[in-house]
N, C-alpha and C positions, 0 to 999 in steps of 0.2 A: 489413493482417494484424492479427488480434486478439491480445490479450495471451496468451491460452492457446496460440494457434498459435506465437507467438514462444517461449514457454516450452518447448513440445514441440520446436521447432527447435533449442533449446539442449540437448536431450537429457533434459529433465525429463518425468516422468510425473505425471499428475494423475487424480483420480477426481472427476467432477462430482457435486455433491449435488443431488438432485432437489428442486425447490422445493415441498415438500409440507407445510411447516410444522414438520417434525421436525428439520430441520437449520438451524444458525445461520449457516453460511457458504457461499460459492460452491463450494469444492472442498477435497479432501484432497490435500495435496502429497506424493505417494507417494515421490518421489526426494529430497524435502527433509527434512522432519522428521515426516512422516506425521500432521500436525495439520491442523485446519481453517483455511482461509485465505479471505480476502475480497479481491476485486479491485475497485479503484476506478480509473476512467479519467476524470479531470477534463478537460473540453474547454476550449479557449480560453486555454491558458497562454502561447502564443506572444506575445511582445511585452510581457508583464507583467514588472514588477520581481520579483526573488526574494521580496520581502516579500509582494507580492500573490499570487504563485504559492503561497507557503506558506499564506496565509490560505484560499485556495480549497481546497487539499489538506487542510489541518487541519479545515476545515468538513466535508468529505466523510467524514473519519475519525471525527470527533467525533459525527456523526449516528448512527453504528452502534457506537461503542466500548463502549457499555453491554453489548452482547450478543456482540460480535465482538472478538477480541484480536490477530489476526494479519492484517496487510494487505500487499498488493502494490499499489503505486501505479504505474499505467502512464501515463507522460507521453509516450508515443509517440516521435516523432523530436526532441522538445525535448531540449536538453542538460541534464544535471544539474549545475548550477553548484555551486561550493564553498559559496557563500553559502546556497543553498537546502538543501544537505546539512546544513550546520551548524544551520540553523533546524529542520529535521526531527529532528535529534538531540535537540533541546530540547523536543520535543512533550510528553513526560511532565512535564517541569519546568513548562511553561506551564499544565499541567492538574493541578498538584499539589493544588489546592484542590477538585478534582473527581475523586477516585480512581476513580470508576466510568467515567470517560472516558479513563483511561490504558490503554495497550496494551502487549502483550508483545513483538511483533516487527513490524518494518517493513522492507520491501524496495521499492526503486524500480527499475522497468524503464524504461530510457532508451536509445533507439537500439539496441534488441535486446540490451542488456546488463543484468545484474542487479547492483544495489548494495545490500548489506545495511547498513541504517542502525543505528548503535550508539546506542541510546536511553539517555539519561542520566536 
C-alpha cells in the first residue's frame, strides 16, 4: 500500500499536485494544514542502524529542502525507533550552517501511523 493510500485509510484527505512545473510539492494536505507536502519513501532501511537510517532519510530531504519545506517520510513497516526519532528532531540543527536546507515540518509514517517530529 502506498503512503497516500495509508494516509487516506487514516481519514486524511489530500489533493495531488499535477507535475507540470508550477507546483513545488507532491500534494496539499487538506485535512492537515492545507499546505504543500512532499513524500519521501526511502527504500532499504531494514537492518540499518538508526544512524545509517537517518543519513539515508536526511539525504532525501536535503536534496529537495531548498524548494520544499514540509515532508512526510514513509518508512513502511519499519519501526520508528526512539534513536531515529531523536536524530530526525535534530535535522535543522545539523543543517544550521545551510539555512536553505532547513525545513518547517516533518512527519514520519511507520506501520500505518503518523508521528509528527518536533524539529529543534
